[in-house]
C-alpha positions as CSV (number, residue, x, y, z in Angstrom):
1,X,6.8,-21.3,4.9
2,X,8.8,-18.8,3.1
3,X,7.1,-15.9,2.8
4,X,9.4,-14.4,0.2
5,X,7.9,-17.6,-1.9
6,X,4.4,-16.7,-1.5
7,X,2.6,-15.3,-4.9
8,X,3.0,-11.5,-4.9
9,X,-0.9,-11.1,-5.6
10,X,-1.9,-13.3,-2.7
11,X,0.7,-10.7,-0.8
12,X,-1.2,-7.7,-2.3
13,X,-4.3,-9.2,-1.5
14,X,-3.6,-9.3,2.2
15,X,-1.3,-6.0,1.9
16,X,-4.6,-4.1,0.5
17,X,-6.7,-5.0,3.9
18,X,-3.7,-4.0,6.0
19,X,-3.4,-0.7,4.2
20,X,-7.1,0.1,4.1
21,X,-7.3,-0.6,7.8
22,X,-4.3,2.1,8.7
23,X,-6.3,4.6,6.5
24,X,-9.7,4.1,8.4
25,X,-7.9,3.9,11.8
26,X,-5.8,7.3,11.1
27,X,-8.8,9.1,10.2
28,X,-10.7,8.0,12.9
29,X,-8.1,9.5,15.0
30,X,-8.2,12.7,13.1
31,X,-11.6,13.4,14.4
32,X,-13.3,12.5,11.2
33,X,-16.9,11.8,12.4
34,X,-18.9,11.1,9.5
35,X,-19.0,8.0,7.7
36,X,-19.5,10.0,4.3
37,X,-16.2,12.1,4.9
38,X,-14.1,9.3,6.0
39,X,-14.9,7.5,2.5
40,X,-14.2,11.0,0.5
41,X,-10.9,11.2,2.9
42,X,-10.0,7.4,2.2
43,X,-9.9,7.6,-1.4
44,X,-7.3,10.1,-1.2
45,X,-4.9,7.4,0.3
46,X,-6.7,3.9,-1.3
47,X,-6.9,4.8,-4.6
48,X,-4.5,2.9,-7.2
49,X,-3.1,6.7,-8.5
50,X,-2.3,7.6,-5.1
51,X,-0.9,4.2,-4.0
52,X,1.2,4.3,-6.8
53,X,2.9,7.4,-6.2
54,X,3.1,6.8,-2.7
55,X,5.1,3.6,-4.0
56,X,7.6,5.4,-6.0
57,X,8.3,8.2,-3.6
58,X,9.3,5.7,-1.0
59,X,11.7,4.3,-3.6
60,X,12.7,7.8,-4.7
61,X,13.3,8.6,-0.8
62,X,15.4,5.1,-0.5
63,X,12.6,3.9,2.1
64,X,12.5,0.8,1.1
65,X,14.6,-2.1,2.3
66,X,16.2,-4.8,0.2
67,X,13.5,-7.5,1.0
68,X,10.5,-4.3,0.4
69,X,12.0,-3.7,-2.6
70,X,12.4,-7.4,-4.0
71,X,8.7,-7.9,-3.1
72,X,7.8,-4.8,-5.1
73,X,10.1,-5.4,-7.9
74,X,8.2,-9.2,-8.3
75,X,4.8,-7.6,-7.7
76,X,5.4,-5.1,-10.3
77,X,6.7,-7.6,-12.8
78,X,4.0,-10.0,-12.1
79,X,2.0,-10.7,-15.4
80,X,-1.4,-9.7,-15.1
81,X,-4.2,-9.2,-17.7
82,X,-6.6,-7.3,-15.3
83,X,-6.4,-3.7,-13.9
84,X,-9.4,-1.7,-13.0
85,X,-11.2,0.5,-15.3
86,X,-10.1,3.6,-13.9
87,X,-6.3,3.5,-14.0
88,X,-3.4,2.2,-16.2
89,X,-1.5,-1.1,-16.0
90,X,1.6,0.5,-14.7
91,X,-0.4,2.6,-12.2
92,X,-2.0,-0.8,-11.0
93,X,1.1,-2.7,-11.2
94,X,2.8,0.4,-8.9
95,X,-0.6,0.2,-6.4
96,X,-0.1,-3.7,-6.2
97,X,3.6,-3.4,-5.0
98,X,2.7,-1.0,-2.2
99,X,0.1,-3.7,-1.0
100,X,2.5,-6.4,-1.8
101,X,5.2,-5.3,0.5
102,X,2.9,-4.6,3.4
103,X,1.1,-8.0,2.9
104,X,4.9,-9.6,3.1
105,X,5.3,-7.0,6.4
106,X,2.1,-8.7,7.9
107,X,3.0,-11.9,7.3
108,X,6.4,-11.9,8.7
109,X,5.2,-10.0,11.8
110,X,6.9,-6.6,11.1
111,X,4.2,-4.4,12.5
112,X,6.7,-1.6,13.5
113,X,7.7,-1.5,9.8
114,X,4.0,-1.3,8.7
115,X,3.6,1.7,10.8
116,X,7.0,3.4,9.3
117,X,5.8,3.1,6.0
118,X,2.1,4.0,6.7
119,X,3.2,6.9,9.2
120,X,5.4,8.3,5.9
121,X,2.3,8.2,3.8
122,X,0.1,9.8,6.2
123,X,2.5,12.6,7.3
124,X,4.0,13.5,3.9
125,X,0.6,13.1,2.2
126,X,-1.8,14.8,4.9
127,X,-5.5,15.1,3.5
128,X,-7.0,16.2,6.9
């Protein structure tokens, strides 16, 4: 299976769960003990607005590899008539790009790279 040829929305679907799982684990390891607090803090990371911001920062800092940039570009450029009501289409596409990159990394068994990207996000933008 050529992972680079998988539909980017499928990669984003998987990447969304990778991203959210990492954030949940991170917050629990920060000793956040109440479910309501976990949910409130998680929203700071998992909202499309913030995912888009993190994606843009990863590009600005030249943190992404050539393959990751390619996946992100494909996801951003994918035509879609759907986006959440709480954000504009560009924000949604940038958030989808980040999720697609994480889905690609998950399918290609690059756990170390997922950790590098997610560690960058939580260290640059701590909410705890």
